[in-house]
C-alpha positions in Angstrom: 12.0 -21.1 -13.8 15.6 -22.3 -13.5 18.4 -22.1 -11.0 20.0 -18.7 -11.0 16.9 -16.8 -12.1 16.4 -13.5 -10.4 12.9 -13.5 -8.8 10.6 -11.9 -6.3 8.0 -13.8 -4.3 4.2 -13.2 -4.2 3.7 -14.8 -0.8 -0.1 -15.7 -0.7 -0.9 -19.4 -0.2 -3.6 -20.6 -2.6 -6.0 -23.2 -1.3 -6.5 -25.5 -4.3 -9.9 -26.6 -3.0 -11.3 -23.1 -2.9 -13.9 -22.0 -5.5 -12.1 -18.6 -5.6 -9.1 -20.1 -7.3 -11.0 -20.9 -10.5 -12.4 -17.4 -10.6 -8.9 -15.9 -10.2 -9.8 -14.3 -6.9 -7.2 -16.3 -5.0 -6.7 -13.7 -2.3 -10.2 -14.5 -1.1 -9.6 -18.2 -0.6 -9.8 -19.5 2.9 -7.9 -20.0 5.1 -5.8 -17.0 3.9 -2.1 -17.4 4.6 1.2 -15.8 3.7 4.8 -16.9 3.7 6.4 -15.1 6.7 3.1 -14.8 8.5 1.5 -18.2 8.6 4.7 -20.0 7.7 8.5 -19.3 8.1 9.6 -16.4 6.0 12.7 -15.0 4.4 14.6 -13.6 7.4 16.9 -16.6 6.8 19.7 -17.8 4.6 17.3 -20.0 2.6 13.5 -20.1 2.2 11.3 -22.5 0.3 8.1 -21.2 -1.4 5.5 -22.7 -3.7 6.3 -22.5 -7.5 3.2 -20.4 -8.2 4.5 -17.6 -5.9 7.7 -16.9 -7.9 7.9 -14.1 -10.5 11.0 -13.4 -12.6 12.4 -9.9 -12.4 14.3 -8.2 -15.3 18.0 -7.8 -15.2 17.4 -4.0 -15.2 15.7 -4.2 -11.8 17.9 -4.2 -8.7 17.3 -6.7 -5.8 16.4 -3.7 -3.7 13.6 -2.8 -6.0 12.6 -6.4 -6.2 12.2 -6.4 -2.4 9.6 -3.6 -2.6 7.4 -5.3 -5.3 5.2 -7.0 -2.6 4.2 -3.9 -0.6 4.0 -1.9 -3.9 1.5 -4.5 -5.1 -0.7 -3.7 -2.1 -0.8 0.0 -3.1 -1.3 -0.7 -6.8 -4.1 -3.1 -6.1 -5.8 -0.5 -3.9 -5.6 2.1 -6.7 -6.8 -0.4 -9.3 -9.8 -1.4 -7.2 -10.7 2.3 -6.7 -11.2 2.8 -10.4 -9.0 6.0 -10.3 -8.8 7.8 -13.6 -6.3 10.3 -15.0 -7.1 13.7 -13.4 -8.9 12.3 -10.4 -8.2 13.6 -6.9 -7.3 11.3 -4.0 -6.9 11.6 -0.2 -4.6 9.0 1.5 -4.8 8.9 5.3 -1.6 7.4 6.8 1.7 7.6 5.0 3.7 4.7 6.4 5.2 2.4 3.8 1.9 1.4 2.1 0.6 5.0 2.2 3.8 6.4 0.6 3.7 3.6 -2.1 0.1 4.5 -2.8 1.2 8.2 -3.3 3.7 6.9 -5.9 1.1 4.8 -7.7 -1.3 7.7 -7.7 1.4 9.8 -9.4 2.0 7.1 -12.0 -1.8 6.8 -12.6 -2.1 10.6 -13.3 -3.9 11.9 -10.2 -4.3 15.6 -10.2 -4.5 16.3 -6.5 -2.9 13.9 -4.0 -3.8 14.9 -0.4 -2.2 13.0 2.5 -2.6 13.1 6.3 -0.5 11.7 9.0 0.6 12.4 12.6 4.3 12.4 11.7 5.9 15.5 10.2 8.8 13.4 8.9 6.4 11.1 7.0 4.5 14.1 5.6 7.7 15.5 4.3 8.6 12.2 2.7 5.1 12.1 1.1 5.8 15.5 -0.5 9.1 14.2 -1.8 7.5 11.3 -3.6 4.6 13.3 -5.1 1.9 14.4 -2.6 0.5 17.8 -3.6 -1.0 18.7 -0.2 -0.2 17.5 3.3 -2.2 17.7 6.6 -1.5 17.0 10.2 -4.0 14.2 10.9 -5.1 16.0 14.1 -6.5 18.9 12.1 -10.3 18.8 12.3 -10.8 20.9 9.2 -9.2 18.6 6.6 -12.5 17.8 4.8 -13.4 21.5 4.6 -10.0 22.5 3.3 -10.1 19.7 0.7 -13.5 20.8 -0.5 -12.3 24.4 -0.8 -9.4 23.2 -3.1 -11.4 20.7 -5.2 -14.8 22.3 -5.2 -16.7 19.1 -4.2 -14.3 16.7 -2.5 -11.9 14.0 -3.6 -12.9 11.2 -6.1 -11.0 8.6 -4.1 -10.2 8.1 -0.4 -7.7 5.5 0.6 -7.4 4.6 4.3 -3.9 3.4 5.0 -4.1 4.3 8.7 -7.0 2.2 10.0 -8.6 4.2 12.7 -12.0 5.8 13.4 -10.5 9.3 13.0 -8.8 8.5 9.6 -12.0 6.8 8.4 -14.2 9.8 9.3 -11.8 12.3 7.8 -11.8 10.3 4.5 -15.5 9.7 4.3 -16.2 13.4 5.0 -13.6 14.5 2.3 -15.2 12.4 -0.5 -17.3 14.0 -3.2 -20.8 12.6 -3.5 -20.5 9.4 -5.5 -16.9 8.9 -4.5 -15.1 5.7 -3.6 -13.4 4.7 -0.4 -10.8 2.0 -0.3 -9.9 0.3 3.0 -6.3 -1.0 2.7 -5.3 -0.7 6.4 -5.9 -3.5 8.8 -8.3 -1.9 11.3 -7.6 -2.9 14.9 -11.0 -1.9 16.2 -14.5 -1.6 14.8 -15.6 1.7 13.4 -18.9 3.5 13.7 -20.3 4.5 10.3 -23.4 6.5 9.2 -25.1 4.3 6.8 -27.8 6.8 5.9 -25.1 9.3 4.9 -23.5 6.5 2.9 -26.7 5.8 1.0 -27.8 9.4 0.4 -24.4 10.3 -1.0 -24.1 7.1 -3.0 -20.6 6.3 -1.7 -18.8 3.1 -2.6 -16.7 1.5 0.2 -14.4 -1.3 -0.8 -12.0 -3.4 1.3 -8.9 -4.8 -0.3 -7.2 -8.0 0.9 -3.6 -7.7 -0.1 -3.6 -8.1 -3.9 -4.2 -10.4 -6.8 -3.1 -10.7 -10.4 -1.1 -7.6 -10.3 2.6 -8.5 -9.7 3.5 -8.5 -13.4 2.2 -5.0 -13.9 4.0 -3.7 -10.7 7.3 -5.3 -11.8 6.9 -3.6 -15.2 6.1 -0.2 -13.6 9.1 -0.4 -11.3 11.6 -1.6 -14.0 10.4 1.2 -16.3 11.3 3.9 -13.7 7.7 5.1 -13.4 7.5 3.8 -9.9 10.7 4.8 -8.1 10.1 2.6 -5.0 13.8 2.7 -4.1 13.3 6.2 -2.7 11.4 4.6 0.2 14.4 2.5 1.3 15.8 4.3 4.3 18.2 1.7 5.8 19.8 -1.6 5.0 20.8 -3.9 7.9 22.3 -7.3 8.6 20.2 -10.3 9.8 22.0 -10.2 13.1 20.7 -6.7 13.8 17.1 -7.3 12.8 15.6 -6.7 16.2 17.3 -3.5 17.5 18.0 -1.9 14.1 14.9 -3.3 12.3 11.7 -3.9 14.3 12.6 -1.7 17.2 13.7 1.2 14.9 10.5 0.9 12.8 8.3 1.1 16.0 10.2 4.1 17.5 11.5 6.1 14.6 8.9 7.5 12.2 11.6 8.8 9.8 12.3 5.3 8.8 10.1 3.9 6.0 11.5 0.7 4.5 14.4 -1.2 6.2 15.9 -4.0 4.1 17.7 -7.0 5.5 20.8 -8.0 3.6 21.3 -11.7 4.5 24.8 -11.7 3.0 26.1 -9.2 5.6 
């Protein structure tokens, strides 16, 4: 790397003493930390990061696209860990930024049916715009039944990007026997789970902690146009307005998806 290079940052701190570093599973090293979470982040004129965090981006990629590489990596890693194959069907519960990015990655991977559920009509509409084939109001109690009527047996992959008991239950009940569930959301509360049902149906349930070894592929996908992440940018604001037009807006306005901060404004 040299001064003037255009880059994006993979903000996971690597604990050099962890055995998970030598296996390449650096997202499992402890303590797990992130720039902007456990240290000062990039809502500033300047930010210093470790050299291993920096990835060059091609000149064909905009800085706006570069800013979405990190959350897109969360979605891409979830799809990668699910083992999704071309033609598979998927249910994504919760279509906030990560859920919507997961829809886009599922499209790029070649999913046949992409079902999504959410409480927000605006976000369901956005999910349709970026490639979802079927949308459901998350309050609908018949989602698993409807999915099984469409697919014949249930979805191959369920990705929980909502992180609640209701979304978890909907997804597990929508899976085909032998299907795979990926927990990408950060669950705020414990969930109750029927382990006997899990065993008899031979389900696989995998948790994903951020991402690992996937930034280069995500950068390539975005720069090729196969992952049009810029469609999810709904506003660009100045650093001075970050509270009222950034954090407050994201909490209160479900039509907003990704708000970028332009530090030069």
